[in-house]
N, C-alpha and C positions, 0 to 999 in steps of 0.2 A: 732620367732624363734632364729634371731641369736642375740637379745638381753639378752633375757634366756639365751644362751648358752655361752655369751661373760661376762654376771652379774653375772652370781650363778651358774651355773657347772659346769665351767671351772676355775675361782677362787677357787669354794668348792673341786673337783678335787687335786688341786693343795694343798692346806691349808691340806687334808685328809691325802693325798698319799705321799708326798713328801716335807714333813718340819722334818723327820728325817735326823743325822747326817751323815748317808749315802744315804742322797740325797742331795737337794738343803741347808738344813738348817732350822733353823724357823724363821731367821730372812728374810733372801732372799726369803724363800717362799713367806710368808708375802706380801714383796715388788713387787716380779712375783703376786702372786696373783692378788694383789690391783692393778695394772697398769692394768688390762683387763679392768674391769667398767672404770677407770681412762681416760683409752685411748681412751675406745671407749664415753664415754661421753664428752670428747675435741672433737674428730672426727665428731662426732653429730653435736653438736655445730656450727663447722666452717664449718661444709659442710650445715647447714639450715640457715647459718648468720640471726639466730633469738635469741634475750635474752628470756630464760625459767626458770620461778624463782625456780620449780619443777625441773628442773634438775640441777639448781646450789644446790639446796641443796640436791640433789643427791652426785653431787662431793665431798660437804663438809662432807657431812656423811663418803666417801668413805677415806677423809684426816684423819678425825678425828680419824677412827676406826685403820689406820697406824698410828697415834701419839700416840694413847693409846698402840699399840703393841711395836711399837719401843721404847718407852718409859717405856715401863714396870709400865705402872700405874694398880690402884685396877681393877680387871676386874670388879667390881663394876660400876666401870664408864663405860663402854661398855654398859651397862644396862642403865645406866641414859643415853646415847646418843642413844639408841636406842629407848625410849621413847621422846625425848626432840624433836624430829624434827617434828614427824609428832603432838606431842601437842602443839606447837609452831603455825603451819599452821592449828589446829582447833579455838587457840584462835586469829589467823590473822584472819578467817574465820568468829569469832564471832564481833568482833572490825570492820572489816570491812561494817556491817551492817549498822554500826552508820556512817558510811562517804559517799560520792558520787559514790564510784566504790568498790561496794560490789564481793567480791572475787566470787560468784556464776557466777556472769555475765563472768569472766574470766576462770571460769574453764569447766561450762557447757552451760550455756546462751550468748554464742558470738558467734559471725560472721562466722567464722571458720566453725561452727557447724551446727548452725541455720541461717534460712535469717531474722534476727532481726530487719531488717527496715521492712519487710512485715507484721511478727507480732504484730510489733508494729502499725501500720496501721491500721490491721484488730481489731484491742483490742479497741483502739481510736473508729472504726466506731460503734463499739459494745457498747462502754462506760464500758467497762472490766479492763480499763488500773489500777483504784486502787484498783479492787478485784485481780487483776495478780500482784501486787507488794506484797500485802499478802501473796500471794502464794508463789512467790520467796524469802521473807526472810522465812517464812517455809524451804522452800530447804535447805536454807543456815543454817538453825539451826539442819537442819539432817545433812548436810554437815561436819559441824564441827563435828559430832557425829559420824560419820565414821573417823574420824582423831583421836578423844578418844580413840575409838577403840582399833588403832593400835598402841595408844602409851602404852598401857594397856597391850595389847597382847605385846608388844617387848618386854618390862621390864619383865616380866614374863617370856615369852620363855628365854630371853638373862641369867635372874637372874640362871633359871634355868639348861641352858645348859651349859653355858661359866663359869668354878666354878678355872679354873687351872691358874697361875700366867701367867701374861703377857708375850712376850719372848719366855716362853716355846714351847714344840714339842704337848704339851698336849691341851695349848690353843691353838692353830694355828686347831688341828682338831675339837676342840670343837665350834670355830669359823668358821669351813669349815659347821659342822653336823645344826649349826644355820643358816648358808646362805642357807642351804636345806630347812631346817623345816619353814622358814621365810615366802616361799611362799605360799605352800596350805596350811598352819596355819593360815596366814594374808591377802597375799596378797590376793589369790582370795575370802576371806569370804570379804574383802575389796571393793573390785571389784563388785563383786554382789549389794554390799549394795550401790554402787556409780551409778550402772543399775540400781536399783531399783528406787535412786531419779531421773535417767533421767527418769524414765518410767513416774513417777510421774510428773515430767516436761509436758513431753509429751503428757498424759491427762489432765492436767491442760490447757494447749495451745488447744489441740484438742476441748477441750468442750468449752472454751470461744471465740475461735475465727471459730470454723469450717472448719481449716483446716487440711488435711490430712496428714498424715506423710511425704510425698515426698513435698509437697507444702511446709512445713515449714524448712526441709532441706534447707542447704546452697548450693545453684549448683554450679559446676565445671566448670571452663573455658573450653571452646572448643580448643581441639590443633591444 
């Protein structure tokens, strides 16, 4: 809830309600609005002291949005930026399937979520390792599809909503509406698709190992 408030609600309200010349002004409002998700992202980075590739892309996205607005570039670049980041992630997932480190293992099949060691041992014991790898490859294709879906939706939504010149009050207001609408229109469907992929992965593991959900989840250290 805090993340939604800081990254979406507060910036959107600032852009939509405080961009006028009688308030903060277009430029100041844009800087203040983007300072919230940027500051929150940096806080999370130093708080957990871990490198998160997705979080870094999020920070880059915020900086690019600020650059487009402050440099008063054609708003079409905003649509390109909105589509480029999930699009690049989708391509990265596909390319990673040809390497030793497929991204599906980083995003879903990882030791932070699942007891990978236990699952591997059970797969080897039952002789299902090769079949599981093929299913994991299918999950990678599905995962890349969710990113491509986001890219298409992001581009379409940004093109439809943001049409005013960058640096104007209208641009800020449209950017605020884009920020608010992107969550129910794009983020929630993408999240549901991601959960469906995780369910597919869980069903695959359960069917090939016989492990129950609580047995395959990563154990939490006792305090």
